[in-house]
C-alpha angles and dihedrals in degrees: 000000000000126000129181112225128213091201141346121201127187123186120187116221114232089005133091093239126123119162127186128180145149121232148093131317124206123198112204131177090272111021152012114248122192123197121190118235119232100026115233121209110238123192101201135352123353118270129194093273095043106057101150103177144350128207118189126169111229089238088063094056104092134178091012125174140165114233130198108191119196097232102029140049122279119265142181119228133184142161111252128210109206120239130193109270094018095109094241126120108277124225119252109263109265091012130106121287106242117210113223126208122242123196123182128189120195140214123229100359096306092137098082090046089051094048091046092050093050093048093046092053091046091052092048092052088052093048095246119143123212093256092052091050090055093051092054 
């Protein structure tokens, strides 16, 4: 599933990192992938204005929820546990794993489709069918 994003924001907990970008999110059967649009050439390491991509396994999105505020646009937010190769700041070896905070704003009502796709894949990986989810 593909969703165009108005904005994506990631804040690292316990770290001085805050990344913001516009682009496209893809929900696959295992992860959420974000690609910045338009692509910006970066010489060295990513900086807050140069987040190019993000790769997060669905099992590493925790405490997620879809919010529809009265005076603002709807957004999806979740805690994110960093993984190697996911383009998020990595914890110091032997140190605590710090959960970051991800917030995504959508264009043209893509938020509910994104939320539904993430939940459907999570339910499939747990072996829950649509009817069983409704009975819970």
